[in-house]
KOLLODREN-175094 format. One record per residue (C-alpha): residue in one letter; x, y, z. Coordinates in steps of 0.5 Angstrom, whole numbers, plus 500, padded with zeros to 3 digits. Layout:
<rs>
AXYZ/...
</rs>
This chain:
<rs>
X500500500/X506505502/X509503495/X502505491/X502512495/X509514494/X508512486/X502517486/X506522490/X511522485/X507522479/X503528482/X510532484/X512530477/X506534474/X507540478/X515540477/X514540469/X509546470/X514550474/X520548470/X516550464/X514557467/X521558469/X523557462/X519562459/X522567463/X529565463/X531560458/X531552457/X538551460/X538556466/X531553468/X534546467/X541548471/X537551476/X533544477/X539540477/X543545482/X537545487/X536538487/X544537488/X543542494/X537538497/X541531496/X547534500/X543537506/X539530506/X546527506/X548531512/X542530516/X540522515/X547519515/X554520511/X555514507/X561514504/X561518497/X567513495/X562507494/X560510488/X567508485/X565501487/X558501483/X558494479/X555497472/X558504471/X553506466/X548506472/X551512474/X548516468/X542517472/X543525473/X545526466/X538522464/X535527469/X537533465/X534530459/X528528462/X527535465/X529538458/X524534455/X518535460/X519542459/X519542451/X513537451/X509541456/X510547453/X508545446/X502540448/X500542455/X501539462/X495533461/X497531454/X504531456/X504527462/X499522459/X504521453/X510521458/X507516463/X505511457/X512512454/X514510461/X510504462/X512501455/X519502456/X519499463/X515493461/X520492455/X526492460/X522487464/X521483458/X528483456/X531483463/X536488462/X539493466/X540488472/X532487472/X530480473/X527477466/X519477466/X515473461/X510476456/X503477459/X498479454/X493482459/X499487460/X500489453/X492490452/X492494458/X498498455/X493499449/X487501453/X492506456/X494509449/X486509447/X485513453/X490518450/X486518443/X480519447/X482525451/X481529445/X487529441/X486535436/
</rs>
């Protein structure tokens, strides 16, 4: 139950953040806005690190798959693409497409068993669920 609540909060925060970032971008620039997002996130992480415990930063050197350290780089591109999509499509359409893309890619990661995720068998009910979600986007009055 806690996982569901956290996921719902995450989705709500992503939508709010996207709207905020898009508005800041309109008043500054894409790179200034994205830089502020990443810098403020870094500051929050440093502050939380000091409060919650001080695990060794050098543990990053021991991460087995070095490509997994690219999360921050991907995060910058997520910020940029969310801003651009919300600016051109609006928050609701943009988030619907983002969520569908997340669902499809996450399911493919599970099916293929990549990035250290345990491989899962194809389940047609999940494929049908994704098709229904895509139909929902179309029904959401795509102009």
